[in-house]
N, C-alpha and C positions, 0 to 999 in steps of 0.2 A: 250715485248722483242722479240716477233716474228717479222720477217721481211725478206727482201731480200738484195741483195748485191749491187744494183745499186742506182743511185741518184733518181730513180723513186719510192723510198721506200713508200712514202705516198700514191701514186696512187695505188700501188699494195697491200700493207698491209691494208690500211685503206679504204677498199671497204665498201659499205653500207651493213648492216646486212640483211640477207635474211628474207623474211616474212614467217616464219615457226614456228610451236609450238615446244618449247624445251621440251624434255622428260628426266626425270631423268634416269641416267644409271650408271653402275659401275664406281666408281671413280678410274681411272688409273693414275692420275696425281702425280707427285713428288712435293709435296708442300714444303718440307724442305729437304735441302741437307743432305746426310748422314754424320755422324761425320768423317768418313775416308776422304771424299772429303774436308771437312773443314780443316782437319789437313794437307792436301797437300798445302793449301794456308793460312799459319799462319798469314801473314801480311795483309790479306784482312779483312774487317769489316763485320762480320756476324750478330752480335747482339750488343746491348748496355747494360751497367750495369744497374741493377734494381735501381730505385730511389723512393723517397717518396715525393709526391704521385707517383704512378706508371705512367710511360711514355711510349708511343708508337711512333714509327718513321715511318710515312706513306710516301711511295715513289711512284712516278708516272713516268712510262717509256713511251717513244716513241713520246711524243708531242714536242713542243706545236702546237696545231691546234685549229682554232677558233670554231670548232664544239663541242669539248669536254673539252678542258682545262679550259675555263671560268666556266663551270659547276663545275669542281673540286674546283676551287678557291672559288666559291660561297658556296659550301657545307662546306669547311674548315672554312670559315668566320663565319658560323652559330654557330660553336663550339669553336671559338677562337683558332683554330688549325693552326699550320704551318706545311708545308710538304716540301719534296725535290723532284724536278722535273728533272729527267734524260732525257735530251733533245737530240734528233737526230739533228745534225747540219743542215741538209738540211731543216728541219722544222723550225729551228731557223732563217735561212736565209730568208725563205718565210714569216714568221710570227713574226717579232721582236716586233710588238705591243702586241701580246699575251704574249710573254716572259716578256715584261715590266709590263703587268698586273699581272703576277705571282710575280714579284719582289715587286710591289706595295702592294700586299697582305701580305708581310712579309715572303715570302717563299724563298727557295734557289734553284738556277739552278745548274745543274751538267751535266757532259759529258756522252753521250751514243753513242759516235763515230759520224762521219758525215753521213755515209751511212748505219748505223746499221749493221756493219760487225761482222762476227763470227771469233774469234781468232783461230779457228781450221782449217779454210779453206782459210785463206789469209796469205801471207808471213808477217814476222815481220816488214820489212820496210813499206809495204803497210798499215798494221794495225796502226803502230805508226804515219804514215803520216795522216791517217784519224782521229785519235785522236787529233793530233795537229791542224788540220783544224777546228775541232769543238771547240777546246780550244781557238783558236783565236777569234771566235765569242763570246764565253762566257766571255772572258776577257774584251771585249768591253762593255758588259752589267754589269758584276759583277767581277771586278778584285779581284783575290785571289792568295795568295802565294802558297798554296797546295790544289788545287781544288779536287773535288770528281769525280770519274769515275765508272760507272757500265758497264761491258762488256755485249753487247747484248747476250741473251740466257745464260749468265753466262759462256760462252765458251772462256776460255783462258787456256794456258798451265802454269805450275808453273814458267817456265823461263820467259814467257811474263809478268806474274803477278809481278814477282820480278822487272822487268824492269819498268813497269808502276808505281809501288809503289815508285820509285825514284822521280817522279814528281807529282803524284796524290795519293790520298787515294782511293784504289780500294774497292768498296762497293758491297757486295753480299746481302744476305737476310736471314731472319729467317722464313718468311712465304711468299709463292708465292700463290696469290689468284687464278691464272689461269683464270682470268676474260676474257682473250682473246679468250677462247674456246667457240664458239657459241653453241656447243652441251652440254655444262656444264650448267645445270639448275641454274638459279639465286638463288633459295632457297638453293640449295646444295652448291653453291659457297660461300654464306654468312655463312651457318652453319659450313663449313669446316674452313673458315678463323677465325671465332670466336673460334672454338675448339682448333686450333693450336696456337693462340695468347697467349703470356705471357708477363709479365713486361719486357720492354726493347726490344721487338720484332721490327725488321725492316721488314715492310710489303710492298709487291709489288702489286701495281695496275697499270693499263695502261690507259692513256688518249688518246686512239686511237678509231677510228670508229669501228674497229673490236671488241673492248671490250665494246662498248657503252651500249648494253642492260644489261650486267652484272654489269658494273660500275655504271650505274644510279640506279640500284636496290640495289646493295650491299653497296656502299659507305655511303649513308645517314643512313642506318640501322646499319652499323658497327659503325659509329661514335656515333649514339644514344646509342647503347648497351654499349660501353665502357665509354662514358661520364657519363652514369648513375651509373657505377661502380667506379667513381672517378678518372678515367684515364685522363691524359693530353696528348696532341699531339704536338710533337716538330719536327723541321727539324734537320738534321744531322749537 
């Protein structure tokens, strides 16, 4: 969900990981939104009801890109899992073939705005226009009556969330892996994601180059761990 405000999002955000050794450090990440924040956005989707067998809802933000998204699709296929891909519209426009690969794998595409905008730093008309532009691309690939939307960074106001929920289901999360942080050791990223996950969790990963090292370490091990516990993986 990290990113910038312009159409050059992929080039800026998805830079190649630096060749350096990651060292464990104190975990200062906010992996789960406080209950007070969730209560300010009652119409947003934060988690799903528990099911039998237990189900997890894996989501992937910031793609699609050819370097990372096919890896995610491949890993999900190994476990018969389906996921939800919150797409940046600019990446959709550049890589429609990758988006079609996601759909062919039985997954769902969703809106992450066209330019990865923060709802805190853009006007409502500008933000809504950016959402609509991404929506137009998504409807060409996957027509839906009430599509899904995740605001980048999770940054929207209650008033903006209310407006967006008139046309979309706004989706937040139960577990944020923080895989995009290159200083977050992969082993700690995995351990934290496993510890916080519970039945019905909506879990955020990122199919971006910035998240590549952690994504490629964590995702297959995360899937293996919960599949062994009898969990299934579904899209929203």
